[in-house]
N, C-alpha and C positions, 0 to 999 in steps of 0.2 A: 167267023163261021161257027154256028151252033151245032153241036152234035148231041144226039140223044143217047144217054147211057142207061143200061139196066140198073135197077136199084140194088144196092148192096148195103147191108147193115154193117157198121164198123163199131166194134165194142172193145173197150179196155177192161180186161179182167185181171185184177191183181190177185193172183193165186200165190200166196206166200207160204213158204216152208221156213219158218223162222226158228231154226235150230242151229246152234254152233256145231261145227264138224265133230269135235270129240263126243259131244252128247248124242248126236245122231248116230255115230258109228258104234258107240258103246251102249246105246239105249239107256242112258243114265237119266235121272231126273234132276241133275244138277243144273241150276240156272246159270246162264252165261254172264260173264263179267260185263260184256257189252250187250246191248239190246238193240239189234239192227232191224229196222223196218223200212218198207218202201211203199210207194203208191204211184199210180198213174193218174194223170189228169184226163179229162174227156178228150177223145181224139179230135183233131182238127182236120177237116177235109177241105181240099182246095176248091175254089169256085168252079173249076172245070170238072171236079169230081174224079180226077185222075191221080191224086196223091193224098196220103194220110200221114199225119204226124202225131206221135204220142210224146208227151212230156212226162218225165218221171223224176222222183227224188228218193234218195236213200238217206236215212237219218239214224245215227247211233244215239238212242235216248237212254242208254245205260250210264252207269257211274264210272266205267272204265273203258279203255280203248278196246276196239275189236280189231283183230289182225287177220290178214290174208282174206279179205272180204271179196267174195265173187258173186256177182249178180248175173243171172242168165235170163234173157228175154227171148221168148219164142213166139213167132207170128204164125197163125194158122188161118187159112191155108198159107202155104209157102208163097210169099210175095217178094218181088225184087226190092231189096233194101237199098235206098238211095242215099241215106245220110245217117250218121250217128255222131253224138258228141260225148264228151267225157272220156275217161280212160277205157274206151271200148273197141272191140274188134268184131268183125262180121264173118260168119260162116255162111256165105251166100247160098251154097247148095242146100243147106238145111233151114235157111231163114232164121238163124239164131245169132243174137248179139250177146257177147260176153263182156262185162265190165269188171275190172279188178282194181282194188286198192290194197296197198301194203298194210295200211292202218287207217281206221276212222276213229278219231279221238272222241271222248265222251262229248256229246252235244253237237258233233260235226255233222253237217249236211252236205250232200253232193247232188247236183242237178244235171239232167241231160235230156236228150231228145233222140227219137228214132223216126226216120221218115221212110215211107215205102210207097211204091208205085201201085196204083189200083188198075189192073188191066181192064181193057174195054169189055172183055167177055166175062168179067167176074160177076157171079151172082151168089146170093147167100150171105152169110155172116163172116166177118173177119174179126179175129180175136188176138189179143196180145196177152201172154201169160208170163209171169215172172217167178223166179226162185232165187233165194239168197242164202248163202252159207258163209260162216266165218269161224275163226278160231279165237279162243280166249287169250292165248299168248302166242308170240311169234314162234315159228318152227325152230326146233332145236333148243328151246329154252323151257324151263320149268314155269308153271303158272304160280308157284309159291314165291313170294318176295319177302 
């Protein structure tokens, strides 16, 4: 059975706030020991046009480990999230996916995917945006070694 669906543009927008938590909170110009970055691949839309999947990766390209790394993905408009991978949890009411790592070592990369349903009455654009924060040293320890 073929069904006709209204057109909807699906976009992956990597909006990154790449600042370690202490620097962001203290408005300091100190560079992080870790340099954590992320990116989204182009969205994959199912043949039926009723599902979209975004693949993402997070990489610590710094010389030292990054600790308590938290990446937040937000889908706009709010769509039903059907799948996530990696160390992630879903807040379905807000269409937010949160992924956490205790530590990303220097050079370490993590990959994942987020799937969402595209309702039949959807029109306009769909965006995914991300934000990532981390700390230079584990909680309760000094960054001096």
